[in-house]
Backbone as numpy.savetxt, mean C-alpha at the origin, in Angstrom:
# Nx Ny Nz CAx CAy CAz Cx Cy Cz
-7.61 17.63 4.53 -6.39 17.38 5.30 -6.16 15.88 5.48
-7.23 15.15 5.86 -7.11 13.70 6.05 -6.66 13.03 4.77
-7.26 13.45 3.66 -6.93 12.90 2.35 -5.45 13.09 2.04
-4.96 14.32 2.24 -3.56 14.63 1.95 -2.61 13.83 2.84
-2.95 13.73 4.11 -2.09 12.98 5.05 -2.00 11.52 4.64
-3.14 10.90 4.30 -3.14 9.51 3.87 -2.32 9.33 2.60
-2.44 10.27 1.68 -1.66 10.21 0.45 -0.16 10.24 0.73
0.24 11.14 1.60 1.66 11.30 1.92 2.19 10.06 2.64
1.44 9.59 3.65 1.88 8.41 4.41 2.01 7.20 3.50
0.98 6.94 2.70 1.01 5.78 1.82 2.11 5.86 0.78
2.28 7.05 0.19 3.31 7.22 -0.85 4.70 6.99 -0.28
4.99 7.60 0.85 6.31 7.43 1.47 6.57 5.98 1.86
5.59 5.36 2.50 5.76 3.99 2.98 6.02 3.03 1.83
5.23 3.15 0.76 5.39 2.21 -0.34 6.59 2.55 -1.23
6.92 3.82 -1.36 8.12 4.18 -2.13 9.37 3.59 -1.47
9.46 3.73 -0.16 10.59 3.16 0.58 10.57 1.65 0.48
9.40 1.05 0.62 9.26 -0.40 0.53 9.75 -0.91 -0.82
9.29 -0.28 -1.90 9.69 -0.69 -3.24 11.18 -0.52 -3.48
11.74 0.59 -3.02 13.17 0.84 -3.21 14.02 -0.21 -2.48
13.62 -0.56 -1.27 14.40 -1.52 -0.51 14.31 -2.93 -1.08
13.14 -3.30 -1.58 13.01 -4.60 -2.24 13.89 -4.63 -3.50
13.90 -3.54 -4.26 14.74 -3.47 -5.46 16.22 -3.61 -5.10
16.65 -2.98 -4.01 18.04 -3.08 -3.60 18.37 -4.50 -3.11
17.41 -5.15 -2.46 17.62 -6.54 -2.05 17.83 -7.44 -3.27
17.19 -7.08 -4.39 17.29 -7.88 -5.61 18.42 -7.41 -6.52
19.26 -6.49 -6.03 20.42 -5.99 -6.78 20.05 -5.21 -8.04
18.97 -4.44 -8.00 18.61 -3.58 -9.12 19.58 -2.38 -9.15
19.79 -1.83 -10.37 20.57 -0.59 -10.45 19.68 0.59 -10.06
20.25 1.80 -10.09 19.51 2.96 -9.60 18.23 3.20 -10.41
18.27 2.92 -11.72 17.06 3.09 -12.53 15.99 2.09 -12.10
16.41 0.86 -11.86 15.47 -0.17 -11.41 14.90 0.15 -10.04
15.73 0.72 -9.16 15.26 1.10 -7.83 14.20 2.19 -7.95
14.45 3.17 -8.83 13.47 4.24 -9.03 12.16 3.70 -9.59
12.25 2.84 -10.60 11.05 2.29 -11.23 10.24 1.49 -10.23
10.91 0.63 -9.46 10.18 -0.22 -8.53 9.58 0.61 -7.38
10.32 1.63 -6.92 9.79 2.50 -5.88 8.56 3.26 -6.35
8.62 3.83 -7.55 7.49 4.57 -8.09 6.30 3.64 -8.37
6.59 2.46 -8.91 5.52 1.51 -9.21 4.79 1.09 -7.95
5.55 0.86 -6.90 4.94 0.45 -5.63 4.08 1.57 -5.05
4.58 2.81 -5.16 3.87 3.94 -4.57 2.61 4.32 -5.35
2.62 4.17 -6.67 1.52 4.68 -7.47 0.75 3.60 -8.25
1.21 2.37 -8.19 0.55 1.30 -8.95 -0.86 1.00 -8.47
-1.04 0.94 -7.16 -2.36 0.63 -6.61 -3.39 1.70 -6.98
-2.98 2.97 -6.90 -3.89 4.06 -7.25 -4.28 4.04 -8.72
-3.35 3.65 -9.58 -3.63 3.56 -11.01 -4.67 2.48 -11.29
-4.51 1.32 -10.65 -5.48 0.23 -10.81 -6.85 0.67 -10.31
-6.87 1.34 -9.14 -8.13 1.82 -8.58 -8.84 2.76 -9.54
-8.10 3.71 -10.13 -8.70 4.66 -11.04 -9.36 3.97 -12.24
-8.69 2.94 -12.74 -9.24 2.18 -13.85 -10.55 1.52 -13.47
-10.62 1.00 -12.26 -11.79 0.22 -11.83 -13.00 1.07 -11.51
-12.78 2.25 -10.94 -13.96 3.04 -10.52 -14.23 4.22 -11.46
-13.57 4.21 -12.63 -13.92 5.16 -13.67 -13.30 6.52 -13.56
-12.24 6.67 -12.76 -11.53 7.94 -12.69 -10.48 7.96 -13.79
-10.36 9.07 -14.54 -9.38 9.12 -15.63 -7.98 8.73 -15.14
-7.36 7.78 -15.84 -6.05 7.29 -15.42 -5.01 8.40 -15.42
-5.17 9.34 -16.36 -4.18 10.41 -16.46 -4.17 11.32 -15.23
-5.18 11.21 -14.37 -5.19 12.01 -13.14 -3.98 11.69 -12.26
-3.41 10.51 -12.44 -2.27 10.11 -11.63 -1.08 11.05 -11.87
-1.05 11.68 -13.07 0.09 12.55 -13.41 -0.06 13.95 -12.87
-1.16 14.23 -12.19 -1.35 15.55 -11.61 -0.76 15.65 -10.20
-0.18 14.56 -9.71 0.33 14.51 -8.33 1.81 14.87 -8.28
2.13 16.03 -8.84 3.53 16.42 -8.94 4.28 16.44 -7.62
3.65 16.98 -6.58 4.33 17.05 -5.29 4.60 15.66 -4.71
3.66 14.74 -4.92 3.88 13.37 -4.44 4.99 12.68 -5.22
5.09 12.97 -6.51 6.19 12.41 -7.30 7.54 12.88 -6.74
7.62 14.16 -6.42 8.87 14.70 -5.86 9.16 14.06 -4.51
8.13 13.90 -3.70 8.29 13.27 -2.39 8.78 11.84 -2.53
8.15 11.09 -3.44 8.56 9.70 -3.65 9.99 9.63 -4.18
10.31 10.49 -5.16 11.65 10.51 -5.73 12.70 10.79 -4.65
12.42 11.76 -3.80 13.35 12.12 -2.72 13.55 10.96 -1.76
12.45 10.31 -1.36 12.54 9.18 -0.43 13.35 8.04 -1.03
13.10 7.74 -2.30 13.82 6.65 -2.98 15.31 6.99 -3.08
15.62 8.23 -3.42 17.01 8.65 -3.54 17.74 8.56 -2.21
17.07 8.97 -1.13 17.67 8.87 0.20 17.96 7.42 0.55
16.99 6.54 0.26 17.19 5.11 0.52 18.39 4.58 -0.26
18.49 5.00 -1.52 19.57 4.50 -2.38 20.94 5.00 -1.94
21.01 6.25 -1.47 22.30 6.86 -1.15 22.82 6.51 0.23
21.93 6.16 1.16 22.38 5.82 2.50 23.13 4.50 2.48
24.02 4.29 3.45 24.78 3.02 3.49 23.85 1.82 3.54
24.18 0.81 2.72 23.32 -0.36 2.59 23.11 -1.07 3.91
24.17 -1.26 4.70 24.04 -2.01 5.95 23.07 -1.32 6.90
23.01 0.02 6.83 22.10 0.77 7.71 20.66 0.45 7.36
20.35 0.49 6.03 18.98 0.23 5.61 18.57 -1.21 5.87
19.45 -2.15 5.54 19.10 -3.56 5.69 18.80 -3.88 7.16
19.60 -3.30 8.06 19.38 -3.56 9.48 18.00 -3.09 9.90
17.62 -1.89 9.46 16.32 -1.36 9.86 15.19 -1.95 9.01
15.45 -2.31 7.77 14.42 -2.92 6.93 14.00 -4.27 7.50
14.98 -5.05 7.94 14.64 -6.36 8.52 13.75 -6.20 9.75
13.91 -5.08 10.44 13.13 -4.85 11.66 11.82 -4.13 11.38
11.81 -3.18 10.43 10.67 -2.30 10.23 10.00 -2.43 8.86
10.52 -3.29 7.99 9.99 -3.39 6.64 8.52 -3.73 6.58
8.11 -4.72 7.36 6.71 -5.13 7.37 5.84 -4.01 7.94
6.39 -3.26 8.90 5.65 -2.15 9.49 5.39 -1.06 8.46
6.43 -0.71 7.65 6.26 0.27 6.59 5.19 -0.19 5.61
5.26 -1.47 5.23 4.29 -2.00 4.29 2.88 -1.97 4.87
2.76 -2.25 6.17 1.45 -2.21 6.83 0.87 -0.80 6.84
1.73 0.20 7.04 1.27 1.59 7.02 0.77 1.95 5.62
1.54 1.56 4.59 1.11 1.83 3.22 -0.19 1.13 2.90
-0.31 -0.12 3.32 -1.55 -0.87 3.10 -2.74 -0.15 3.70
-2.61 0.26 4.96 -3.72 0.91 5.67 -4.06 2.26 5.06
-3.04 3.09 4.83 -3.28 4.45 4.32 -3.93 4.43 2.94
-3.42 3.58 2.06 -3.96 3.54 0.71 -5.31 2.83 0.64
-5.52 1.84 1.51 -6.84 1.18 1.55 -7.92 2.17 1.93
-7.64 2.97 2.96 -8.62 3.97 3.40 -8.83 5.02 2.32
-7.74 5.48 1.73 -7.84 6.48 0.68 -8.64 5.96 -0.50
-8.38 4.70 -0.90 -9.10 4.11 -2.02 -10.58 3.99 -1.75
-10.94 3.56 -0.53 -12.35 3.43 -0.17 -13.03 4.79 -0.15
-12.37 5.79 0.40 -12.95 7.14 0.45 -13.17 7.69 -0.96
-12.21 7.46 -1.83 -12.34 7.95 -3.20 -13.50 7.26 -3.91
-13.66 5.96 -3.65 -14.76 5.23 -4.27 -16.11 5.75 -3.78
-16.20 5.98 -2.47 -17.45 6.50 -1.89 -17.76 7.89 -2.45
-16.75 8.76 -2.52 -16.96 10.11 -3.03 -17.36 10.12 -4.51
-16.92 9.09 -5.24 -17.26 9.02 -6.66 -18.60 8.33 -6.90
-19.28 7.92 -5.82 -20.60 7.32 -5.95 -20.61 5.83 -6.17
-19.49 5.15 -5.90 -19.43 3.71 -6.11 -20.26 2.98 -5.05
-20.62 1.75 -5.36 -21.40 0.93 -4.43 -20.50 0.42 -3.31
-21.12 -0.31 -2.36 -20.35 -0.92 -1.27 -19.29 -1.86 -1.82
-19.67 -2.66 -2.81 -18.68 -3.57 -3.43 -17.54 -2.79 -4.05
-17.88 -1.65 -4.68 -16.84 -0.81 -5.28 -15.88 -0.27 -4.24
-16.41 0.12 -3.08 -15.55 0.64 -2.01 -14.61 -0.44 -1.49
-15.12 -1.67 -1.36 -14.29 -2.77 -0.86 -13.19 -3.11 -1.87
-13.57 -3.20 -3.14 -12.58 -3.53 -4.18 -11.55 -2.41 -4.30
-12.00 -1.15 -4.27 -11.07 -0.02 -4.37 -10.10 -0.02 -3.20
-10.59 -0.30 -2.00 -9.72 -0.35 -0.82 -8.69 -1.46 -0.96
-9.14 -2.62 -1.40 -8.24 -3.77 -1.51 -7.16 -3.54 -2.55
-7.56 -3.06 -3.72 -6.58 -2.91 -4.80 -5.70 -1.68 -4.61
-6.23 -0.62 -4.01 -5.37 0.54 -3.74 -4.36 0.19 -2.65
-4.81 -0.55 -1.64 -3.91 -0.91 -0.55 -2.89 -1.96 -0.92
-3.32 -2.97 -1.68 -2.43 -4.11 -1.96 -1.88 -4.11 -3.38
-2.46 -3.30 -4.27 -2.07 -3.35 -5.68 -0.62 -2.98 -5.93
-0.15 -1.89 -5.29 1.24 -1.47 -5.50 2.22 -2.51 -5.01
1.95 -3.09 -3.85 2.83 -4.14 -3.32 2.80 -5.38 -4.19
1.64 -5.70 -4.76 1.54 -6.86 -5.64 2.38 -6.66 -6.90
2.26 -5.47 -7.51 3.07 -5.18 -8.70 4.55 -5.20 -8.35
4.92 -4.63 -7.20 6.31 -4.64 -6.74 6.86 -6.05 -6.67
6.11 -6.94 -6.04 6.60 -8.31 -5.86 6.71 -9.05 -7.18
5.76 -8.82 -8.09 5.81 -9.46 -9.41 7.03 -8.96 -10.18
7.27 -7.66 -10.18 8.42 -7.10 -10.88 9.74 -7.60 -10.28
9.73 -7.84 -8.96 10.94 -8.31 -8.29 11.09 -9.83 -8.35
10.14 -10.50 -8.99 10.22 -11.95 -9.11 9.91 -12.70 -7.83
9.05 -12.10 -6.99 8.69 -12.71 -5.72 7.22 -13.12 -5.72
6.88 -14.05 -4.84 5.47 -14.38 -4.64 4.80 -13.18 -3.99
3.74 -12.63 -4.61 3.09 -11.43 -4.05 2.65 -11.63 -2.60
2.88 -10.60 -1.79 2.53 -10.68 -0.38 1.04 -10.94 -0.18
0.22 -10.51 -1.13 -1.22 -10.69 -1.03 -1.59 -12.17 -1.03
-0.70 -13.03 -1.58 -0.99 -14.45 -1.67 -0.22 -15.28 -0.65
0.51 -14.63 0.25 1.28 -15.38 1.24 0.38 -15.83 2.38
0.98 -16.58 3.29 0.19 -17.23 4.33 -0.48 -16.24 5.27
0.29 -15.23 5.76 -0.31 -14.32 6.74 -1.39 -13.45 6.09
-2.43 -13.14 6.86 -3.53 -12.33 6.34 -3.01 -10.95 5.97
-3.34 -10.50 4.76 -2.82 -9.22 4.26 -3.95 -8.37 3.67
-4.44 -8.74 2.51 -5.42 -7.92 1.82 -6.77 -7.88 2.53
-7.06 -8.90 3.35 -8.33 -8.93 4.07 -8.52 -7.69 4.93
-7.42 -7.20 5.53 -7.53 -6.02 6.39 -7.88 -4.78 5.57
-7.37 -4.69 4.35 -7.74 -3.58 3.47 -9.21 -3.67 3.09
-9.68 -4.88 2.78 -11.08 -5.08 2.43 -11.99 -4.73 3.61
-11.56 -5.08 4.82 -12.34 -4.74 6.01 -12.48 -3.23 6.17
-11.37 -2.51 5.93 -11.44 -1.04 5.97 -12.40 -0.50 4.94
-12.37 -1.08 3.73 -13.30 -0.65 2.68 -14.74 -0.91 3.06
-14.99 -2.04 3.73 -16.34 -2.37 4.18 -16.85 -1.34 5.19
-16.03 -1.03 6.18 -16.44 -0.09 7.23 -16.71 1.30 6.66
-15.87 1.72 5.71 -16.08 3.03 5.09 -17.29 2.99 4.16
-17.44 1.89 3.43 -18.53 1.76 2.48 -19.91 1.78 3.12
-20.02 1.24 4.34 -21.32 1.24 5.02 -21.54 2.50 5.85
-20.57 3.41 5.79 -20.72 4.70 6.46 -20.42 4.69 7.94
-19.71 3.66 8.41 -19.41 3.57 9.84 -18.26 4.49 10.25
-17.38 4.81 9.31 -16.22 5.65 9.61 -16.49 7.07 9.15
-16.57 7.99 10.11 -16.84 9.39 9.78 -15.94 10.29 10.61
-15.34 11.26 9.96 -14.49 12.21 10.68 -13.04 11.78 10.71
-12.17 12.76 10.97 -10.73 12.52 10.93 -10.27 11.55 12.02
-10.84 11.67 13.23 -10.35 10.83 14.32 -10.73 9.37 14.10
-11.91 9.10 13.52 -12.29 7.73 13.24 -11.46 7.15 12.09
-11.13 8.01 11.13 -10.26 7.57 10.03 -8.88 7.21 10.56
-8.36 8.05 11.46 -7.07 7.75 12.08 -7.11 6.48 12.89
-8.21 6.27 13.62 -8.34 5.05 14.42 -8.39 3.82 13.52
-9.06 3.93 12.36 -9.12 2.81 11.42 -7.74 2.51 10.86
-6.97 3.55 10.55 -5.61 3.34 10.05 -4.77 2.59 11.07
-4.82 3.02 12.32 -4.07 2.34 13.39 -4.54 0.90 13.54
-5.85 0.67 13.44 -6.39 -0.68 13.61 -5.92 -1.61 12.49
-5.90 -1.12 11.25 -5.45 -1.96 10.14 -3.97 -2.29 10.28
-3.16 -1.29 10.64 -1.73 -1.54 10.86 -1.54 -2.57 11.97
-2.26 -2.39 13.07 -2.13 -3.31 14.20 -2.55 -4.72 13.83
-3.67 -4.85 13.12 -4.13 -6.18 12.72 -3.15 -6.85 11.77
-2.58 -6.06 10.86 -1.58 -6.62 9.94 -0.35 -7.10 10.70
0.12 -6.31 11.65 1.30 -6.70 12.42 1.00 -7.92 13.30
-0.18 -7.98 13.87 -0.56 -9.14 14.68 -0.66 -10.40 13.83
-1.17 -10.25 12.61 -1.29 -11.42 11.74 0.07 -11.98 11.36
1.07 -11.08 11.25 2.44 -11.55 10.97 3.04 -12.19 12.21
2.87 -11.52 13.36 3.48 -12.01 14.59 2.93 -13.37 15.00
1.61 -13.51 14.91 0.98 -14.75 15.34 0.70 -15.71 14.19
1.10 -15.32 12.97 0.93 -16.16 11.77 -0.53 -16.55 11.55
-1.41 -15.55 11.70 -2.82 -15.80 11.41 -2.97 -16.11 9.92
-3.79 -17.10 9.60 -3.97 -17.52 8.22 -5.44 -17.72 7.93
-5.80 -17.50 6.68 -7.13 -17.85 6.21 -7.17 -19.33 5.85
-8.33 -19.96 5.89 -8.41 -21.39 5.52 -7.93 -21.61 4.09
-7.27 -22.72 3.85 -6.82 -23.06 2.50 -6.90 -24.57 2.31
-7.00 -24.98 1.04 -7.06 -26.40 0.72 -6.13 -26.68 -0.42
-5.54 -27.84 -0.38 -4.65 -28.28 -1.46 -5.34 -29.35 -2.27
-5.08 -29.39 -3.58 -5.67 -30.40 -4.44 -4.89 -31.71 -4.41
-3.75 -31.71 -3.73 -2.94 -32.95 -3.66 -3.19 -33.67 -2.36
């Protein structure tokens, strides 16, 4: 049940995120569909490649494809001003939910497949941030993973906690999801940044 819920939450959040970014960039309906699907399923595809799960397994998620398609279509058909108003207010929140849900799902899948702690952290990071990174590259934007506010670190932290076996049971998984979303939102609000250096 936890697995399915995380899949649904992450897919919906990232499908909507990708569709709205595509509409901001003036993509046609085909482009909106491609970017929405890429955002929703790109991170999982990268994860499968890294931890040895057959890539073609991604095509067995028929119900999630229908869910993503429906969400993208609803976004495309609703009045633009309605979406833009709410996207400006809730867009980062949707992305944070997708980041958290897919990071946890990626870490759990890595642990279940017998991956090491490093594998769980990498799977969490790339499943959580990979779809958004591909979305931003396709849209010609600087990937959110490389922007100033802390982003992928929260996914890696979730992978660490799951990898060392600290998170057990549905309620702890739910608490971790809420914590990652909250930390991501706080990092945006307070502009938390990791140390950086310039060569100039």
